[in-house]
LUMSETI-684226 format. One record per residue: residue in three letters; x, y, z of N, C-alpha, C, O, CB in turn; residue number from 0. Coordinates in Angstrom, 2 decimals. Glycine has a CB too. Layout:
% residues N
ALA X Y Z X Y Z X Y Z X Y Z X Y Z NUM
...
This chain:
% residues 98
MET 171.27 189.14 87.66 171.37 189.11 88.93 171.23 187.47 89.54 170.86 186.55 88.82 170.29 190.12 89.41 0
PRO 171.54 187.31 90.79 171.54 185.45 91.12 170.38 185.10 91.80 169.68 185.81 92.53 172.84 184.81 92.18 1
LEU 170.22 183.66 91.43 168.75 183.38 92.00 168.87 182.55 92.93 169.68 181.62 92.91 167.72 182.83 91.09 2
TYR 168.05 182.79 93.90 167.92 182.79 95.26 167.03 181.78 95.80 166.16 181.59 94.94 167.53 184.00 95.67 3
ASP 166.81 180.96 96.94 165.92 180.46 97.16 165.23 181.56 98.44 165.94 182.42 98.95 166.30 179.01 97.35 4
PHE 163.83 181.39 98.83 163.27 182.38 100.44 162.38 181.30 100.64 161.96 180.49 99.81 162.30 184.30 100.39 5
ARG 162.12 181.42 102.06 161.09 180.69 102.36 160.22 182.15 103.01 160.42 183.23 103.56 161.51 179.25 103.43 6
CYS 159.38 181.46 102.58 157.94 182.59 102.82 157.96 182.72 104.50 158.00 181.65 105.11 156.04 181.75 102.18 7
GLN 157.93 184.01 105.31 157.48 183.60 106.91 156.46 183.31 107.40 156.25 182.94 108.56 157.62 184.33 107.72 8
HIS 155.25 183.56 105.97 153.47 183.15 106.53 153.21 181.64 105.87 152.31 181.00 106.41 151.94 184.51 105.69 9
CYS 153.70 181.18 105.07 152.84 179.91 104.97 154.47 179.04 104.43 154.44 178.01 103.74 151.11 180.03 103.55 10
ASP 155.71 179.66 104.88 156.48 178.48 104.51 156.72 177.82 103.72 157.12 176.66 103.80 156.38 177.87 104.86 11
GLY 156.43 178.67 102.52 156.40 178.29 100.96 158.01 178.40 100.79 158.49 179.20 101.60 155.37 179.48 99.81 12
ILE 158.83 177.86 100.05 160.04 177.70 99.64 160.06 178.43 97.80 159.52 177.88 96.84 160.38 175.92 99.89 13
PHE 160.65 179.46 97.76 160.31 179.52 95.92 161.67 180.08 95.38 162.71 179.86 96.01 158.80 180.82 95.33 14
GLU 161.67 180.70 94.39 163.13 181.32 93.67 162.45 182.54 92.95 161.42 182.79 92.31 164.07 180.11 92.37 15
GLU 163.39 183.07 93.32 163.50 184.60 92.49 164.86 185.17 92.02 165.79 184.39 92.21 162.97 185.80 93.45 16
ARG 165.16 186.26 91.48 166.09 186.81 90.76 165.85 188.10 91.56 164.92 188.90 91.62 165.96 186.76 89.15 17
VAL 167.33 187.94 92.28 167.08 189.49 93.29 168.33 190.30 93.15 169.42 189.72 93.09 166.85 189.22 95.18 18
ALA 168.27 191.22 93.11 169.90 192.06 92.71 170.11 192.47 94.24 169.30 192.98 95.01 169.87 193.81 91.37 19
ILE 171.76 192.01 94.50 172.64 191.89 95.55 171.80 192.82 96.73 171.15 192.40 97.69 174.25 192.43 95.09 20
ALA 172.02 194.10 96.32 171.42 195.56 96.64 170.41 194.96 97.63 170.42 194.89 98.86 170.67 196.56 95.22 21
GLN 169.52 194.52 96.67 168.07 194.37 97.83 168.57 193.22 98.55 167.96 193.14 99.62 166.27 193.95 97.08 22
ILE 169.26 192.49 98.44 168.61 191.58 99.65 168.87 192.10 101.00 169.89 192.74 101.24 169.20 190.09 99.66 23
GLY 167.99 191.85 101.87 167.68 192.19 103.16 166.91 193.27 103.32 166.34 193.48 104.40 168.70 192.35 103.85 24
CYS 166.79 194.09 102.25 166.18 195.81 102.56 165.13 196.04 102.21 164.47 197.06 102.44 166.79 196.98 101.96 25
SER 164.77 194.90 101.48 163.69 195.06 100.75 162.31 193.41 100.60 162.51 192.36 101.21 164.54 195.55 99.26 26
GLU 161.25 193.60 99.81 160.46 192.99 100.34 159.89 192.22 99.44 160.06 192.82 98.38 159.75 193.66 100.99 27
LEU 159.26 191.15 99.20 159.02 190.47 97.92 157.47 189.44 98.10 156.86 189.06 99.10 160.57 189.46 97.56 28
GLU 157.33 189.34 97.23 156.06 188.70 97.29 156.15 187.43 97.07 156.82 186.99 96.13 155.17 189.19 96.47 29
CYS 155.41 186.57 97.99 155.56 184.87 97.99 154.59 184.60 96.76 153.54 185.17 96.46 154.95 183.94 99.64 30
HIS 155.33 183.46 96.07 154.79 182.78 95.32 153.52 181.92 95.21 153.17 181.24 94.24 155.50 182.35 95.19 31
TYR 152.86 182.09 96.49 152.45 180.86 96.99 150.64 181.42 97.69 149.47 181.25 97.33 153.86 180.23 98.32 32
CYS 151.19 181.94 98.54 150.01 182.93 99.28 150.04 184.17 99.00 149.57 184.79 99.95 150.02 183.00 100.72 33
LYS 150.38 184.91 98.11 150.79 186.54 97.86 150.63 187.31 99.13 149.64 187.96 99.46 149.78 187.34 96.70 34
GLN 151.79 187.15 99.83 151.63 188.24 100.96 153.14 188.86 100.73 153.97 188.28 100.03 151.28 187.55 102.73 35
SER 153.35 189.79 101.23 155.29 190.38 101.67 155.72 189.60 102.48 155.14 189.26 103.51 155.68 191.94 102.50 36
THR 157.27 189.06 101.92 157.89 188.30 102.96 159.44 188.95 102.72 159.83 189.40 101.64 157.69 186.49 102.75 37
SER 159.95 188.92 103.53 162.09 190.13 103.87 162.31 188.91 102.98 162.05 187.71 102.96 163.59 190.32 106.23 38
ALA 162.99 189.99 102.13 164.01 189.25 100.55 165.11 188.65 101.90 165.81 189.64 102.13 165.13 190.98 98.79 39
LYS 165.49 187.66 102.74 166.25 186.92 103.21 166.27 185.41 102.84 165.57 184.51 103.29 166.10 187.16 104.35 40
PRO 167.21 185.36 101.96 167.69 184.10 101.27 167.80 182.85 102.24 167.94 183.03 103.45 169.12 184.37 100.62 41
MET 167.71 181.53 101.66 167.36 180.53 102.79 169.23 180.21 102.82 169.82 180.85 101.95 165.96 178.89 102.27 42
LEU 169.77 179.69 103.33 171.39 178.79 103.12 171.28 177.88 102.63 170.77 176.91 103.21 172.23 178.30 104.19 43
THR 171.70 177.83 101.42 171.95 176.09 101.22 172.90 175.62 101.08 173.72 176.42 101.55 171.49 175.45 100.28 44
GLY 173.61 174.43 100.57 174.33 173.97 99.72 175.66 174.28 100.24 176.48 174.26 99.33 174.01 174.40 98.47 45
HIS 176.33 174.65 101.77 176.77 174.47 102.78 177.13 174.01 103.82 177.15 174.40 104.98 176.66 174.68 102.87 46
HIS 177.78 171.96 102.64 177.67 171.29 103.66 179.03 170.92 103.66 179.68 171.54 102.82 176.65 170.31 103.70 47
GLN 179.63 170.13 104.30 180.52 169.84 104.74 180.77 168.23 105.17 180.08 167.58 105.96 180.54 170.70 105.56 48
ILE 182.04 167.76 104.35 181.97 166.19 104.44 183.01 165.93 105.76 183.95 166.69 106.00 182.55 165.32 102.81 49
GLN 182.76 165.02 106.37 183.90 164.46 107.37 184.18 163.07 107.81 183.47 162.43 108.58 183.72 165.02 108.51 50
VAL 185.51 162.57 107.16 185.65 161.36 107.12 186.42 161.36 108.38 187.39 162.08 108.61 186.20 160.80 105.87 51
LYS 185.53 159.87 109.70 185.84 159.39 110.77 186.46 158.55 110.87 187.21 158.46 111.84 185.19 159.20 111.30 52
ASN 186.41 157.62 109.95 187.53 155.96 109.75 187.84 155.84 108.53 187.00 155.93 107.64 186.83 154.33 110.07 53
LYS 189.10 155.62 108.31 190.13 155.39 107.28 190.38 153.75 107.58 190.82 153.10 108.53 191.59 156.48 107.49 54
TRP 189.90 153.47 106.35 190.25 152.08 105.82 191.78 151.77 105.38 192.26 152.05 104.28 189.36 151.83 104.58 55
LYS 192.37 151.20 106.34 193.58 150.34 106.60 193.69 148.83 106.44 193.11 148.07 107.22 193.90 150.54 107.86 56
PRO 194.57 148.31 105.23 194.47 147.22 104.68 195.35 146.16 105.73 196.56 146.23 105.96 194.95 147.39 103.18 57
GLN 194.43 145.20 106.26 195.61 144.18 107.48 196.02 142.88 106.77 196.03 141.81 107.38 194.71 143.53 109.20 58
SER 196.42 143.01 105.23 197.21 142.44 104.76 197.31 143.01 103.43 196.48 143.74 102.89 197.01 141.23 104.91 59
MET 198.77 142.49 102.79 198.99 142.50 101.27 197.51 141.99 100.24 197.15 142.63 99.25 200.38 141.34 101.00 60
ALA 196.88 140.88 100.69 196.21 140.93 99.93 194.66 141.37 100.13 193.89 141.09 99.21 196.45 139.94 99.52 61
GLU 194.31 141.84 100.91 193.35 142.99 101.24 193.86 144.51 100.16 193.44 145.15 99.20 193.55 143.32 103.19 62
GLN 194.49 144.50 100.69 195.26 146.24 100.04 195.13 145.58 98.26 194.75 146.48 97.50 197.82 146.74 100.79 63
LEU 195.33 144.44 97.65 194.89 143.81 96.76 193.24 144.22 95.73 192.90 144.90 94.77 194.94 142.64 97.51 64
ALA 192.68 143.32 96.67 191.38 143.04 96.98 190.28 144.15 96.96 189.23 144.23 96.33 191.44 142.49 98.18 65
GLY 191.02 145.17 98.10 189.74 146.04 98.92 189.07 145.87 99.48 188.66 144.71 99.49 189.01 146.53 98.61 66
PRO 188.55 146.70 100.22 187.84 145.96 101.70 186.54 145.29 101.37 185.91 145.35 100.31 187.43 147.15 102.99 67
LEU 186.27 144.66 102.44 184.48 144.08 102.55 184.96 142.86 101.23 183.95 142.29 100.81 182.69 145.75 101.90 68
VAL 186.12 142.44 100.63 186.15 141.42 99.69 186.63 140.35 100.80 187.38 140.40 101.78 187.14 141.71 98.28 69
THR 185.63 139.09 99.99 185.92 137.87 100.60 186.14 137.01 99.34 185.71 137.23 98.20 184.76 137.34 101.62 70
GLY 186.96 135.91 99.84 187.38 134.59 98.91 188.59 134.37 99.00 189.37 135.03 99.69 187.16 134.64 97.45 71
PRO 188.84 133.56 98.42 189.96 132.82 98.51 191.60 133.79 98.21 191.86 134.40 97.18 189.64 131.58 97.38 72
GLY 192.24 133.71 99.09 193.25 134.92 98.91 193.11 136.23 99.56 193.61 137.29 99.17 193.30 135.25 97.60 73
THR 192.39 136.05 100.55 192.09 137.50 100.97 192.41 137.24 102.48 192.22 138.21 103.22 190.40 138.12 100.62 74
GLN 192.75 136.35 102.91 192.82 135.85 104.76 193.85 136.43 104.79 194.48 136.72 103.77 192.95 134.15 105.46 75
GLN 194.23 136.75 106.07 195.48 137.67 106.75 196.98 137.00 106.34 197.95 137.69 106.03 195.34 137.67 108.66 76
ASN 196.98 135.53 106.39 198.12 135.08 105.85 197.86 133.89 104.75 198.05 132.67 104.69 199.01 134.65 107.00 77
ALA 197.11 135.29 103.64 197.43 134.40 102.60 198.52 134.77 101.62 199.35 135.54 102.10 196.29 134.17 101.89 78
SER 198.72 134.43 100.44 199.66 134.35 99.59 199.48 135.81 98.81 198.57 136.57 99.14 199.53 132.99 98.73 79
LYS 200.34 136.12 97.84 200.35 137.25 97.37 198.77 137.49 96.46 198.31 138.60 96.23 201.74 137.32 96.55 80
SER 198.09 136.10 96.01 197.11 136.40 95.20 196.04 136.91 95.94 196.15 137.12 97.15 196.75 135.36 94.44 81
SER 195.39 137.04 95.54 194.07 137.65 95.67 192.38 137.49 94.75 192.20 137.01 93.63 194.54 138.93 95.52 82
VAL 191.56 137.95 95.48 190.02 137.87 94.61 190.52 138.17 93.03 190.40 137.27 92.20 188.65 139.33 95.21 83
LEU 191.09 139.49 92.62 191.04 140.00 91.61 192.79 140.43 90.98 193.19 141.16 90.08 189.99 141.12 91.91 84
HIS 193.60 139.37 92.18 194.87 138.98 91.60 195.59 138.11 91.77 195.63 137.45 92.81 195.53 139.61 91.66 85
ASN 196.71 137.84 90.24 197.13 136.40 90.37 198.62 137.08 90.62 199.13 137.62 89.64 196.83 135.16 88.88 86
CYS 199.16 137.08 91.56 200.87 137.29 91.25 201.49 136.68 90.59 201.16 135.58 90.17 201.69 137.18 92.11 87
LYS 202.40 137.19 90.37 203.65 136.69 88.87 204.51 136.18 89.64 205.04 135.18 89.17 204.56 137.99 87.73 88
GLY 205.04 136.66 91.24 206.14 136.39 91.29 206.75 137.76 91.55 206.09 138.78 91.77 206.52 135.64 90.21 89
VAL 208.46 137.67 91.48 209.22 138.83 91.47 208.73 140.02 90.81 208.52 141.10 91.37 210.34 138.55 90.96 90
ASN 208.59 139.79 89.78 208.45 141.07 88.35 207.13 141.29 88.22 206.83 141.28 87.02 208.99 140.60 86.64 91
CYS 206.04 141.51 89.09 204.61 141.41 88.72 205.13 142.68 88.79 206.13 143.07 89.38 203.26 140.73 89.50 92
SER 203.70 143.76 87.57 203.60 144.71 87.43 202.47 145.59 88.43 202.51 146.81 88.56 203.53 144.63 86.23 93
VAL 201.50 144.73 89.08 200.69 145.16 90.32 201.14 146.02 91.72 201.22 147.16 92.17 200.27 143.95 90.79 94
CYS 201.41 144.47 92.09 201.88 144.20 93.33 203.48 144.59 93.51 203.87 144.36 94.65 201.59 142.75 93.58 95
GLY 204.26 145.02 92.80 205.65 145.65 92.84 206.65 143.91 93.27 207.83 143.71 92.96 205.71 147.27 94.40 96
LEU 205.87 143.07 93.88 206.94 141.97 94.73 207.42 141.51 93.93 208.27 140.64 94.14 206.53 140.86 95.62 97
């Protein structure tokens, strides 16, 4: 039997109970706090969606190598390919591929 969260209709107490799927909505449970009967309708929990509204786009190659919100030499827009986290070796650089 699955474990569900229930909210008491009388005292608003939240408690867990193992209930058979066939009993959901058509039976009564005893509240663990006020000991009164409450309907066996489980709470809807765990159904959250995450939406991304702003996607980060690098303004320069140096910012792409260093990441967002990193400051320091090499992170300006017109800086060379070196950044705070990467010193470009030139034509055969294994990190930036340039």
